[in-house]
PLY file of the C-alpha trace (Angstrom):
ply
format ascii 1.0
element vertex 399
property float x
property float y
property float z
element edge 398
property int vertex1
property int vertex2
end_header
0.00 0.00 0.00
1.19 3.51 -0.62
2.75 5.32 2.32
1.18 8.61 3.37
2.55 9.03 6.88
5.64 10.79 8.17
8.47 9.25 10.13
11.14 11.24 11.99
10.11 14.42 10.18
10.51 12.94 6.70
7.91 11.82 4.24
7.87 8.05 3.97
8.61 6.41 0.63
5.94 6.44 -2.04
6.59 3.03 -3.51
3.90 0.45 -3.18
5.34 -2.38 -1.14
4.54 -6.07 -1.21
1.73 -6.69 1.24
0.70 -9.91 2.96
0.30 -12.72 0.49
-3.02 -13.86 1.94
-5.89 -11.34 1.96
-7.90 -13.59 4.29
-6.30 -13.17 7.68
-6.24 -16.47 9.52
-5.41 -16.51 13.20
-3.97 -19.95 14.08
-4.14 -19.06 17.79
-7.74 -17.78 17.81
-9.03 -20.62 19.98
-6.27 -20.07 22.54
-6.47 -16.31 23.03
-7.64 -14.80 26.30
-7.95 -11.30 27.80
-4.74 -11.64 29.83
-2.55 -12.81 26.97
0.47 -10.75 25.93
-0.16 -8.35 23.08
2.38 -10.02 20.81
2.77 -13.62 19.78
6.42 -13.41 18.75
9.23 -10.96 19.47
12.29 -10.68 17.25
15.40 -8.57 17.24
18.27 -8.45 14.79
19.60 -6.75 11.69
17.39 -5.77 8.76
19.18 -5.77 5.41
18.02 -4.53 2.08
18.26 -7.70 0.00
18.92 -7.41 -3.72
18.45 -10.85 -5.23
19.57 -12.05 -8.66
18.19 -15.35 -9.96
18.36 -17.21 -13.23
22.15 -17.30 -13.33
23.51 -20.24 -15.31
26.64 -20.45 -13.16
28.63 -18.63 -10.53
30.03 -15.26 -11.59
33.50 -15.52 -13.12
36.19 -12.98 -12.30
36.75 -10.48 -15.05
33.43 -11.16 -16.79
29.93 -9.74 -16.66
27.06 -12.07 -15.77
23.44 -11.40 -16.64
20.60 -12.65 -14.43
17.16 -13.47 -15.80
15.42 -12.38 -12.59
15.91 -9.72 -9.93
14.07 -8.42 -6.88
14.50 -6.27 -3.79
13.02 -6.76 -0.35
13.78 -6.44 3.36
16.08 -9.25 4.45
17.97 -10.48 7.49
15.67 -10.74 10.50
12.90 -9.31 8.28
12.66 -12.71 6.56
11.44 -14.41 9.71
9.30 -11.47 10.84
7.46 -11.48 7.53
7.03 -15.26 7.57
5.51 -15.15 11.06
3.19 -12.25 10.21
1.92 -13.93 7.04
1.06 -17.02 9.07
-1.18 -14.86 11.26
1.04 -14.32 14.30
1.19 -10.88 15.92
4.83 -10.06 15.43
6.98 -7.37 17.07
10.42 -6.49 15.76
13.24 -4.46 17.35
15.79 -3.38 14.76
17.82 -0.40 13.64
16.88 1.30 10.37
18.95 3.76 8.39
17.43 7.12 7.48
18.31 6.52 3.83
15.88 5.48 1.11
16.67 1.81 1.71
15.75 2.16 5.37
12.47 3.88 4.54
11.61 1.19 2.02
12.28 -1.62 4.52
10.38 0.12 7.34
7.32 0.74 5.17
7.39 -2.75 3.69
7.37 -4.33 7.16
5.07 -1.96 9.04
2.52 -1.05 6.38
2.87 -3.98 4.02
3.05 -6.82 6.55
1.49 -5.33 9.70
4.60 -5.94 11.82
4.90 -3.89 15.02
8.02 -1.72 14.87
7.47 0.24 18.08
10.67 -1.21 19.63
12.63 -0.25 16.50
14.47 2.99 15.79
15.66 5.08 12.86
19.25 6.33 13.12
20.09 9.62 11.39
23.16 9.37 9.19
23.47 5.58 9.44
23.16 3.76 6.15
21.19 0.56 5.79
23.02 -2.78 5.60
22.77 -4.31 2.12
23.09 -7.87 0.84
23.38 -8.89 -2.80
22.36 -12.53 -3.24
23.00 -14.57 -6.39
21.02 -17.79 -6.77
22.17 -20.54 -9.12
22.15 -24.35 -9.20
19.86 -24.47 -6.18
22.38 -22.60 -4.02
23.21 -18.96 -3.33
26.22 -16.71 -2.95
25.91 -13.51 -0.95
27.91 -10.32 -0.59
26.95 -8.02 2.29
28.00 -4.61 3.55
27.04 -2.74 6.71
28.21 -1.22 9.98
27.15 -1.80 13.57
24.50 0.77 14.59
25.55 3.26 17.27
24.40 2.54 20.85
20.89 3.61 21.65
20.97 6.75 23.78
17.27 7.08 24.45
14.20 4.82 24.33
13.01 4.00 20.85
9.95 5.92 19.67
7.34 4.57 17.28
6.70 6.16 13.96
3.45 8.16 13.74
2.01 5.35 11.59
2.71 2.83 14.37
1.37 5.12 17.10
-1.93 5.68 15.28
-2.38 2.13 14.05
-5.07 -0.02 15.66
-3.27 -2.38 18.01
-4.28 -5.53 19.91
-5.82 -4.98 23.36
-3.24 -3.99 25.94
-0.55 -3.27 23.37
0.82 -0.08 24.87
4.26 0.86 23.69
6.29 -1.86 25.43
9.77 -1.96 26.91
12.30 -4.06 25.03
11.67 -6.93 24.97
7.89 -6.64 25.14
5.78 -9.40 26.69
5.25 -12.09 24.05
4.24 -15.71 23.84
7.50 -16.58 22.08
10.74 -15.12 20.82
13.18 -16.38 18.22
16.81 -15.87 19.22
19.94 -16.34 17.15
22.48 -17.83 19.55
26.05 -16.56 19.32
28.92 -18.82 20.42
30.77 -17.38 23.40
28.31 -14.55 23.99
25.06 -14.05 25.89
22.26 -11.68 24.95
20.73 -10.32 28.20
17.30 -9.85 26.63
16.94 -13.63 26.16
17.20 -14.35 29.88
14.83 -11.47 30.69
12.26 -12.70 28.21
12.48 -16.28 29.46
12.01 -15.14 33.07
8.86 -13.32 31.98
7.38 -16.49 30.52
8.32 -16.03 26.87
9.06 -19.31 25.10
12.48 -19.04 23.43
13.16 -20.76 20.10
16.87 -20.72 19.31
18.72 -21.09 16.06
22.42 -20.76 15.35
24.75 -19.91 12.52
28.02 -21.43 11.39
30.78 -21.22 14.03
33.54 -19.38 12.20
35.91 -19.96 15.13
35.81 -23.70 14.52
35.42 -24.39 18.24
31.92 -25.90 18.07
31.72 -25.81 21.86
28.17 -26.49 23.00
28.96 -25.00 26.40
29.71 -21.75 24.58
26.07 -21.41 23.58
25.27 -19.78 26.92
21.69 -18.86 26.07
20.75 -22.40 25.09
19.70 -23.01 28.70
16.89 -20.48 28.26
15.51 -22.13 25.11
12.47 -24.33 24.81
13.52 -25.44 21.33
16.76 -25.47 19.32
16.74 -25.71 15.52
20.21 -26.26 13.98
20.91 -27.85 10.61
22.47 -31.30 10.40
26.07 -30.12 9.99
25.81 -27.74 12.93
24.11 -30.33 15.14
26.72 -33.02 14.46
29.65 -30.66 14.99
28.27 -29.38 18.30
27.71 -32.92 19.59
30.58 -34.81 17.94
28.14 -37.38 16.59
28.09 -39.13 13.21
24.40 -38.87 12.29
21.76 -36.14 12.52
19.47 -38.36 14.60
22.20 -39.10 17.11
22.95 -35.38 17.26
19.28 -34.55 17.91
19.10 -36.96 20.84
22.38 -35.67 22.25
21.14 -32.08 22.06
17.87 -33.08 23.74
19.88 -33.56 26.93
20.38 -29.78 26.94
17.09 -28.39 25.57
13.53 -29.81 25.69
12.81 -29.78 21.94
15.37 -30.27 19.17
14.72 -29.98 15.44
17.52 -30.90 13.05
16.97 -29.83 9.46
18.28 -32.22 6.81
18.00 -30.18 3.63
16.57 -32.25 0.79
15.96 -35.14 3.22
13.51 -33.21 5.41
13.85 -32.84 9.18
14.02 -34.87 12.39
12.76 -33.75 15.80
12.84 -34.92 19.41
10.65 -33.71 22.26
12.28 -34.81 25.51
9.25 -33.83 27.61
6.76 -36.05 25.81
9.12 -38.67 24.42
7.91 -37.91 20.89
10.17 -38.19 17.87
9.20 -37.26 14.33
10.78 -37.55 10.91
9.23 -35.81 7.92
10.66 -36.00 4.39
11.12 -32.87 2.33
8.61 -31.93 -0.35
10.12 -32.10 -3.82
9.91 -28.73 -5.55
11.78 -26.86 -8.24
13.83 -24.36 -6.24
14.23 -20.86 -7.65
15.94 -19.20 -4.67
16.70 -20.75 -1.24
17.18 -17.35 0.44
15.29 -17.26 3.75
14.03 -20.84 3.59
15.54 -21.61 7.00
13.79 -18.61 8.53
10.48 -19.67 7.00
10.97 -23.19 8.40
11.48 -21.78 11.91
8.42 -19.55 11.53
6.29 -22.54 10.56
7.53 -24.57 13.51
6.94 -21.71 15.94
3.39 -21.29 14.61
2.57 -24.95 15.15
4.20 -24.95 18.57
2.21 -21.96 19.82
-0.95 -23.54 18.43
-0.25 -26.75 20.36
-0.01 -29.12 17.39
1.60 -32.58 17.64
5.33 -32.66 16.93
4.99 -34.39 13.54
2.41 -31.83 12.35
4.66 -28.96 13.39
7.56 -30.50 11.51
5.49 -31.17 8.38
4.06 -27.65 8.38
7.50 -26.09 8.78
8.84 -28.15 5.90
5.88 -27.24 3.71
6.24 -23.50 4.27
9.96 -23.72 3.52
9.30 -25.70 0.33
6.78 -23.14 -0.88
9.21 -20.32 -0.16
12.08 -21.60 -2.33
9.87 -21.41 -5.42
9.84 -17.60 -5.20
12.37 -14.78 -5.22
14.01 -13.50 -2.08
13.57 -14.13 1.62
10.70 -12.01 2.90
9.07 -11.81 -0.55
8.85 -15.58 -0.78
7.34 -16.31 2.65
4.00 -18.07 2.03
0.69 -17.05 3.53
-2.41 -19.14 4.09
-3.62 -18.58 0.52
-0.51 -20.27 -0.85
-0.78 -23.09 1.67
-4.45 -23.62 0.83
-3.77 -23.56 -2.89
-1.01 -26.14 -2.55
-3.17 -28.42 -0.39
-6.06 -28.36 -2.86
-3.72 -28.90 -5.76
-1.95 -31.97 -4.37
-5.26 -33.57 -3.41
-6.40 -33.32 -7.03
-3.40 -35.26 -8.39
-4.56 -38.82 -9.13
-1.09 -40.31 -8.80
-0.54 -38.83 -5.35
0.72 -41.27 -2.73
-2.13 -41.65 -0.17
0.24 -42.15 2.74
2.21 -39.02 1.85
-1.04 -37.10 1.49
-2.27 -38.21 4.90
0.78 -36.57 6.50
-0.78 -33.18 5.70
-4.41 -34.01 6.46
-4.29 -31.65 9.45
-4.36 -28.78 6.95
-7.98 -29.49 6.06
-9.33 -27.71 9.13
-6.81 -24.88 8.91
-6.80 -23.56 5.36
-9.31 -21.00 4.10
-12.64 -22.48 3.02
-13.11 -20.08 0.11
-11.73 -20.92 -3.29
-7.98 -20.55 -3.44
-5.97 -19.05 -6.22
-4.30 -21.40 -8.71
-1.06 -23.07 -7.72
1.86 -22.74 -8.28
1.69 -19.01 -7.66
3.94 -16.33 -9.08
4.12 -13.38 -6.74
5.08 -9.98 -8.16
8.68 -9.05 -7.49
9.01 -5.33 -6.73
12.12 -3.28 -7.11
12.56 0.00 -5.29
10.61 2.73 -7.03
8.10 0.47 -8.78
4.65 -0.55 -7.60
3.58 -4.11 -7.02
1.44 -5.52 -9.79
-1.56 -7.66 -8.89
0 1
1 2
2 3
3 4
4 5
5 6
6 7
7 8
8 9
9 10
10 11
11 12
12 13
13 14
14 15
15 16
16 17
17 18
18 19
19 20
20 21
21 22
22 23
23 24
24 25
25 26
26 27
27 28
28 29
29 30
30 31
31 32
32 33
33 34
34 35
35 36
36 37
37 38
38 39
39 40
40 41
41 42
42 43
43 44
44 45
45 46
46 47
47 48
48 49
49 50
50 51
51 52
52 53
53 54
54 55
55 56
56 57
57 58
58 59
59 60
60 61
61 62
62 63
63 64
64 65
65 66
66 67
67 68
68 69
69 70
70 71
71 72
72 73
73 74
74 75
75 76
76 77
77 78
78 79
79 80
80 81
81 82
82 83
83 84
84 85
85 86
86 87
87 88
88 89
89 90
90 91
91 92
92 93
93 94
94 95
95 96
96 97
97 98
98 99
99 100
100 101
101 102
102 103
103 104
104 105
105 106
106 107
107 108
108 109
109 110
110 111
111 112
112 113
113 114
114 115
115 116
116 117
117 118
118 119
119 120
120 121
121 122
122 123
123 124
124 125
125 126
126 127
127 128
128 129
129 130
130 131
131 132
132 133
133 134
134 135
135 136
136 137
137 138
138 139
139 140
140 141
141 142
142 143
143 144
144 145
145 146
146 147
147 148
148 149
149 150
150 151
151 152
152 153
153 154
154 155
155 156
156 157
157 158
158 159
159 160
160 161
161 162
162 163
163 164
164 165
165 166
166 167
167 168
168 169
169 170
170 171
171 172
172 173
173 174
174 175
175 176
176 177
177 178
178 179
179 180
180 181
181 182
182 183
183 184
184 185
185 186
186 187
187 188
188 189
189 190
190 191
191 192
192 193
193 194
194 195
195 196
196 197
197 198
198 199
199 200
200 201
201 202
202 203
203 204
204 205
205 206
206 207
207 208
208 209
209 210
210 211
211 212
212 213
213 214
214 215
215 216
216 217
217 218
218 219
219 220
220 221
221 222
222 223
223 224
224 225
225 226
226 227
227 228
228 229
229 230
230 231
231 232
232 233
233 234
234 235
235 236
236 237
237 238
238 239
239 240
240 241
241 242
242 243
243 244
244 245
245 246
246 247
247 248
248 249
249 250
250 251
251 252
252 253
253 254
254 255
255 256
256 257
257 258
258 259
259 260
260 261
261 262
262 263
263 264
264 265
265 266
266 267
267 268
268 269
269 270
270 271
271 272
272 273
273 274
274 275
275 276
276 277
277 278
278 279
279 280
280 281
281 282
282 283
283 284
284 285
285 286
286 287
287 288
288 289
289 290
290 291
291 292
292 293
293 294
294 295
295 296
296 297
297 298
298 299
299 300
300 301
301 302
302 303
303 304
304 305
305 306
306 307
307 308
308 309
309 310
310 311
311 312
312 313
313 314
314 315
315 316
316 317
317 318
318 319
319 320
320 321
321 322
322 323
323 324
324 325
325 326
326 327
327 328
328 329
329 330
330 331
331 332
332 333
333 334
334 335
335 336
336 337
337 338
338 339
339 340
340 341
341 342
342 343
343 344
344 345
345 346
346 347
347 348
348 349
349 350
350 351
351 352
352 353
353 354
354 355
355 356
356 357
357 358
358 359
359 360
360 361
361 362
362 363
363 364
364 365
365 366
366 367
367 368
368 369
369 370
370 371
371 372
372 373
373 374
374 375
375 376
376 377
377 378
378 379
379 380
380 381
381 382
382 383
383 384
384 385
385 386
386 387
387 388
388 389
389 390
390 391
391 392
392 393
393 394
394 395
395 396
396 397
397 398
């Protein structure tokens, strides 16, 4: 939608940003909500990048040559990938991040706040600080990224919402919150050797912490160095990370070893799906990946986590949570970019109706997703596969 408000004394960008992919807003937690619930379902904090994505490359760029891409798009990236994925699945999402006061920062702010309905009241705009940027090149099912950015300066005063946020209709009780605000859950990126004080504070206040982790560039792979793991309800590493942290030879063995440290462990296996262990209930689950033609894997891991968090907050069985997370990730890799590609309920509904209409479909594989029947919109869905418009800065989004 076009921006008409002002932020920090400047007119917000005019470009029409990509809005939620599902016009029918589905609340997966509707049956669980009560008057004393926190205003937000999920709290996130991290770095927002402007992602510029090139797809349709036949090979990796070669030094000294010029490569042409058949596709290109721009969108908020970094932590914005997961925030958008959560919001499109119907969760009330609050994000604390720094935004530059350049055009890129305006574009990302408007895309998240106005386009996706994400609460940015804990966020701030920093005068004179330029937005971090990532250029991503997708080819042969993989991606290569080049990023540039600087650490934002320390916050000297409490963050203030933009006028658009302050005037926007908010859930009951959603006064401008301290950081972190009360929330049902938070997703935290764990850093080896470092603690983030907000994680412990949120956990003490009853927020369920879902932790993920990146590659350990130090090579230590010391599980004891993940200090904030003790605050997590769930931990979601990929297979390589899980095996290195536990010194095990298989992803399943790694999952069970990690379950000694955190109640729920999900190990993602790439093209082989995912495996999960819930130490509290004794459940284990293994769900194969859905075969799709991947256009761009950017943000697929974030979408997977968002799907698993959604199912966890809704109280679904472990296998359903795992299947849903894998489905949302599979739908996302068929589109450009990270936040642009995050599926909403319309895409999920369209996929579910489509696969049920295929005569050669394996009944046992189909039954794995039968739980979707009571979740997806009842009205007619758009055709599948879908091709979402890919905006670039300065152009509107076509229908």
